[in-house]
C-alpha positions as CSV (number, residue, x, y, z in Angstrom):
1,M,23.7,-9.1,9.4
2,R,24.6,-9.8,12.9
3,D,28.0,-9.6,14.4
4,P,30.3,-12.6,12.9
5,T,33.0,-11.1,15.7
6,R,30.8,-11.2,18.7
7,L,32.5,-14.4,20.9
8,D,29.1,-14.8,23.3
9,D,27.0,-15.0,20.3
10,R,26.4,-18.8,20.3
11,E,25.1,-18.7,16.7
12,N,28.6,-17.6,15.4
13,W,29.8,-20.8,17.2
14,S,27.1,-23.2,15.6
15,G,27.1,-25.5,12.7
16,G,30.5,-27.3,13.1
17,F,33.8,-26.0,12.6
18,Y,35.8,-25.8,9.2
19,E,39.6,-26.9,10.4
20,L,43.1,-26.5,10.1
21,D,44.4,-29.3,11.5
22,I,47.8,-29.8,12.1
23,E,49.9,-33.2,12.9
24,L,53.2,-32.4,15.2
25,G,54.0,-36.0,15.9
26,R,55.6,-36.5,19.2
27,A,55.4,-32.7,20.6
28,G,55.8,-31.9,24.5
29,P,54.7,-28.7,26.2
30,E,57.5,-26.6,25.1
31,R,57.2,-27.4,21.3
32,L,53.2,-27.4,21.5
33,Q,53.6,-23.8,23.1
34,S,55.8,-22.7,20.3
35,A,53.5,-24.3,17.7
36,L,50.6,-22.8,19.4
37,V,52.1,-18.7,19.4
38,R,53.5,-19.6,15.8
39,L,49.9,-20.2,14.6
40,W,48.1,-17.5,16.8
41,A,50.9,-15.0,15.0
42,A,50.7,-16.4,11.2
43,A,46.7,-16.5,11.6
44,R,46.9,-13.0,13.4
45,V,44.7,-13.8,15.6
46,E,43.3,-11.0,17.8
47,G,43.0,-11.4,21.5
48,C,42.8,-14.8,23.6
49,Y,40.0,-15.8,25.3
50,A,38.8,-18.9,27.5
51,D,36.3,-20.6,25.6
52,P,33.3,-18.5,25.5
53,R,30.6,-21.6,25.1
54,R,31.5,-22.2,28.6
55,I,31.6,-18.6,30.5
56,A,28.6,-17.6,32.1
57,S,29.5,-13.9,31.8
58,D,28.5,-12.0,28.8
59,E,32.0,-10.5,28.9
60,P,34.6,-12.3,27.2
61,V,37.5,-13.8,29.8
62,A,40.8,-12.9,28.5
63,V,43.9,-15.5,29.4
64,P,47.3,-15.8,28.4
65,L,48.2,-17.2,25.2
66,Q,49.6,-20.8,26.6
67,V,49.6,-24.4,26.5
68,S,48.3,-24.3,30.1
69,S,45.1,-21.9,29.3
70,L,44.1,-24.4,26.4
71,E,44.6,-27.3,28.6
72,E,42.7,-25.6,31.1
73,H,40.0,-24.4,29.1
74,G,40.0,-26.5,26.1
75,L,39.6,-23.9,23.9
76,L,41.2,-20.7,22.9
77,A,39.2,-18.0,21.2
78,G,39.5,-15.0,19.5
79,I,38.9,-13.0,16.2
80,V,40.7,-13.7,13.1
81,A,41.0,-11.7,9.7
82,L,40.0,-14.3,7.0
83,H,42.0,-13.8,3.2
84,S,38.8,-12.0,2.5
85,G,39.8,-9.2,5.0
86,R,36.2,-10.2,6.8
87,R,36.6,-10.9,10.4
88,V,35.1,-14.4,12.4
89,V,35.3,-15.3,15.8
90,C,37.6,-18.8,15.7
91,G,38.9,-21.1,18.1
92,C,42.2,-23.2,18.5
93,T,42.1,-26.6,20.4
94,S,44.9,-29.4,20.9
95,V,44.4,-33.3,21.6
96,E,47.4,-36.0,21.9
97,L,45.7,-39.7,20.2
98,D,47.3,-42.7,21.2
99,G,49.8,-41.0,23.5
100,C,52.2,-39.9,20.4
101,Q,50.2,-38.0,18.1
102,R,50.0,-34.4,18.9
103,W,47.7,-32.3,17.0
104,L,47.0,-28.7,17.1
105,T,43.6,-27.3,15.3
106,L,42.8,-24.0,14.0
107,N,38.7,-23.6,14.2
108,L,36.5,-21.5,11.9
109,P,32.7,-22.1,13.0
110,L,30.3,-22.3,10.1
111,G,28.2,-20.2,11.8
112,A,30.2,-17.1,11.4
113,L,31.6,-18.2,8.4
114,G,28.0,-17.9,6.8
115,R,27.6,-14.3,8.1
116,V,30.3,-13.3,6.0
117,D,30.1,-15.6,2.8
118,R,26.7,-16.3,1.6
119,R,28.0,-18.7,-0.3
120,V,28.9,-21.3,2.6
121,G,24.8,-22.0,3.0
122,A,24.0,-25.3,4.1
123,F,27.5,-26.6,4.0
124,P,28.3,-29.4,4.1
125,F,24.9,-30.7,3.4
126,G,22.6,-30.9,0.4
127,D,24.1,-29.0,-3.0
128,D,25.9,-26.8,-0.5
129,G,28.4,-29.1,0.5
130,G,29.1,-30.6,-3.1
131,P,31.8,-29.5,-5.7
132,V,30.4,-25.5,-5.8
133,S,31.8,-25.2,-2.5
134,L,35.3,-25.2,-3.9
135,R,34.6,-21.8,-4.7
136,W,34.6,-20.6,-1.3
137,R,37.0,-23.3,0.3
138,H,39.8,-23.0,-2.3
139,P,40.9,-19.5,-1.2
140,L,39.9,-19.9,2.5
141,D,41.8,-23.5,2.1
142,A,45.1,-21.7,0.7
143,W,45.2,-18.9,3.5
144,L,45.0,-21.6,6.1
145,G,47.6,-23.9,4.2
146,T,49.9,-20.3,4.8
147,V,49.7,-20.7,8.6
148,A,50.4,-24.2,8.2
149,D,53.5,-23.4,6.4
150,A,54.8,-20.8,9.4
151,V,53.9,-23.4,11.8
152,H,55.9,-26.0,9.8
153,A,59.0,-23.7,9.2
154,E,58.5,-23.0,13.1
155,V,58.5,-26.7,14.6
156,G,58.4,-28.6,11.6
157,I,54.9,-30.8,11.2
158,A,53.8,-34.2,10.1
159,C,51.1,-33.3,7.7
160,A,48.3,-30.6,7.6
161,V,44.6,-31.3,6.3
162,I,41.9,-28.4,6.2
163,G,38.3,-29.2,6.0
164,F,35.5,-29.6,7.9
165,E,35.9,-31.4,11.0
166,I,38.6,-33.7,9.8
167,D,38.4,-37.4,10.8
168,A,41.3,-38.4,13.3
169,G,42.1,-41.0,10.9
170,K,43.8,-38.6,8.0
171,D,46.9,-38.2,9.3
172,A,50.7,-38.4,7.9
173,A,50.6,-42.1,7.9
174,S,47.1,-42.7,6.2
175,F,48.7,-40.9,3.1
176,A,52.0,-42.7,3.4
177,G,50.4,-45.0,0.1
178,G,49.7,-41.8,-1.5
179,L,46.8,-39.1,-1.9
180,P,43.3,-40.8,-2.7
181,E,41.9,-39.6,-5.7
182,R,38.8,-37.6,-4.5
183,R,39.7,-35.4,-2.0
184,W,37.4,-33.6,0.6
185,E,40.3,-31.7,2.0
186,A,43.1,-30.2,0.9
187,I,46.1,-31.5,2.3
188,A,49.8,-30.3,3.0
189,L,52.5,-32.9,3.6
190,P,56.9,-32.0,4.5
191,R,59.2,-32.4,1.5
192,P,62.7,-30.8,1.5
193,G,62.2,-27.1,1.2
194,G,58.6,-26.9,2.8
195,L,55.2,-28.3,2.6
196,V,53.7,-29.8,-0.6
197,H,50.0,-28.5,-1.0
198,T,47.5,-30.4,-2.5
199,P,43.8,-29.0,-2.7
200,A,40.4,-30.2,-2.3
201,N,38.9,-31.5,-5.3
202,W,35.4,-32.6,-3.9
């Protein structure tokens, strides 16, 4: 089996991303920096590197774990040990929508995930994309949920959504009227005492 921790193996980065998307709301550089550092620590990400997909060198290029690095390179990469103990490459990105809605995302590429868990298969397509995928997604979602908990405890968040390449329209405001009955993603919303997690069911 090829090494799922090789940052320079482009196949590890194939297939799209399984994501933890955290809506911070309004977040200046200092708050975003605090959230970034807490996410890195909570997920126990090893190393911090410039986006390896954009680097001509075969060797990863180490960069500081800072918002300025994120802005310069678009994606910061590292290696993370999942709930199963298996290690894979990961990435982190951040975007601001409508000038006020800041998101911080932990990305797990399906290419690497598929190398450590055969059940990933062709997810999200075909039979591998149906409810059978919940068998591997639920434990992964629960672990990603603990990362969201840690970031919320540090800086407070508006919501967290976990799943495959989350639609930007799924935010705290969209859940104000209640959660959808059929959920492709796990959703965490702030309540007194911390986040309340609702699992995906499809």
